[in-house]
C-alpha positions as CSV (number, residue, x, y, z in Angstrom):
1,X,3.1,-14.8,-7.7
2,X,1.8,-11.5,-8.3
3,X,0.5,-11.5,-11.8
4,X,1.5,-12.7,-15.3
5,X,0.4,-9.7,-17.1
6,X,3.7,-7.4,-16.2
7,X,7.2,-8.1,-15.2
8,X,7.1,-8.9,-11.3
9,X,9.6,-6.4,-10.6
10,X,7.3,-3.7,-12.1
11,X,4.5,-4.8,-10.0
12,X,6.4,-4.9,-6.8
13,X,7.4,-1.3,-7.3
14,X,4.0,0.1,-7.7
15,X,1.7,-2.4,-5.9
16,X,1.8,-0.6,-2.5
17,X,1.0,2.7,-4.0
18,X,-1.8,1.5,-6.1
19,X,-3.5,-0.4,-3.4
20,X,-3.4,2.6,-1.3
21,X,-4.9,4.6,-4.1
22,X,-7.7,2.2,-4.5
23,X,-8.5,2.2,-0.8
24,X,-8.5,6.0,-1.1
25,X,-11.5,5.6,-3.5
26,X,-13.7,4.4,-0.5
27,X,-13.9,1.8,2.1
28,X,-13.3,-1.6,0.5
29,X,-12.2,-5.3,1.1
30,X,-9.4,-7.4,-0.2
31,X,-11.3,-9.1,-2.9
32,X,-12.5,-5.8,-4.5
33,X,-9.1,-4.2,-4.1
34,X,-7.7,-7.1,-6.3
35,X,-10.5,-6.8,-8.8
36,X,-10.1,-3.0,-9.1
37,X,-6.5,-3.6,-9.9
38,X,-7.3,-6.3,-12.6
39,X,-9.9,-4.1,-14.0
40,X,-7.6,-1.2,-14.2
41,X,-5.3,-3.5,-16.2
42,X,-2.5,-4.5,-13.8
43,X,-3.7,-8.3,-14.0
44,X,-4.7,-10.5,-11.2
45,X,-3.0,-9.9,-8.0
46,X,-2.7,-13.2,-5.9
47,X,-4.2,-13.1,-2.4
48,X,-0.7,-14.4,-1.1
49,X,0.7,-11.1,-2.3
50,X,-2.3,-8.7,-1.6
51,X,-3.1,-9.7,2.0
52,X,0.4,-9.4,3.6
53,X,0.6,-6.0,1.8
54,X,-2.6,-4.8,3.4
55,X,-1.1,-6.1,6.9
56,X,1.9,-4.2,6.4
57,X,0.0,-0.8,5.6
58,X,-2.2,-1.4,8.4
59,X,0.8,-1.9,10.8
60,X,2.3,1.2,9.4
61,X,-0.9,3.4,10.1
62,X,-1.8,3.9,6.4
63,X,-4.9,2.0,6.6
64,X,-7.3,0.8,9.2
65,X,-9.6,-2.2,9.2
66,X,-12.8,-3.4,10.4
67,X,-14.2,-6.9,10.5
68,X,-17.7,-7.3,9.5
69,X,-20.0,-10.4,9.3
70,X,-21.2,-11.4,6.0
71,X,-24.8,-11.5,4.9
72,X,-25.2,-15.3,4.6
73,X,-21.7,-15.8,3.9
74,X,-18.1,-15.3,5.4
75,X,-17.3,-12.1,7.2
76,X,-14.8,-9.6,5.5
77,X,-12.2,-7.2,6.7
78,X,-12.9,-3.7,5.3
79,X,-10.1,-1.3,4.7
80,X,-10.1,2.5,4.9
81,X,-7.3,4.9,4.4
82,X,-6.0,6.8,7.3
83,X,-5.0,10.6,7.5
84,X,-1.5,9.4,7.4
85,X,-2.2,7.0,4.6
86,X,-3.8,10.0,2.7
87,X,-0.5,12.3,3.2
88,X,1.6,9.4,2.2
89,X,-0.3,8.8,-0.9
90,X,-0.1,12.4,-2.0
91,X,3.6,12.2,-1.4
92,X,3.9,9.0,-3.5
93,X,1.9,10.6,-6.3
94,X,4.1,13.4,-6.5
95,X,7.2,11.3,-6.5
96,X,5.7,8.8,-9.0
97,X,5.0,11.8,-11.4
98,X,8.7,12.8,-11.3
99,X,9.9,9.3,-11.5
100,X,7.8,8.4,-14.6
101,X,8.8,11.6,-16.3
102,X,12.4,10.7,-15.9
103,X,12.1,7.1,-16.9
104,X,9.8,7.9,-19.9
105,X,12.2,10.5,-21.1
106,X,15.2,7.9,-20.9
107,X,13.3,5.1,-22.5
108,X,11.7,7.2,-25.1
109,X,14.8,9.1,-26.0
110,X,16.9,6.0,-26.4
111,X,14.3,4.1,-28.5
112,X,13.8,7.2,-30.7
113,X,17.5,7.7,-31.4
114,X,17.8,4.0,-32.1
115,X,20.6,3.8,-29.6
116,X,20.0,0.8,-27.5
117,X,23.6,0.3,-26.3
118,X,24.0,-0.3,-22.6
């Protein structure tokens, strides 16, 4: 399960880019990524969704990771965005801006007109 806050299909569509954006803020680990997404308002993202996504991003060369021993606790895998990841994030930000403009126009204009026919 992704989160109960938003429709799952919405979150599936934005989760990859939002995770990449969080990692671009600075080196971090999985729990803090999930916390940042929750704090931003996306809701709680389950580890069973987040960690496979991070593995796919690493396999694609968008992020790199290093394992560090914990101070009195378990070790953690820290993620850092790569140069390729930064380029991909910029591309996705540009495309996202265009996409949200189009969808907001479509959704907004239909609601304003009161025309909710399919």
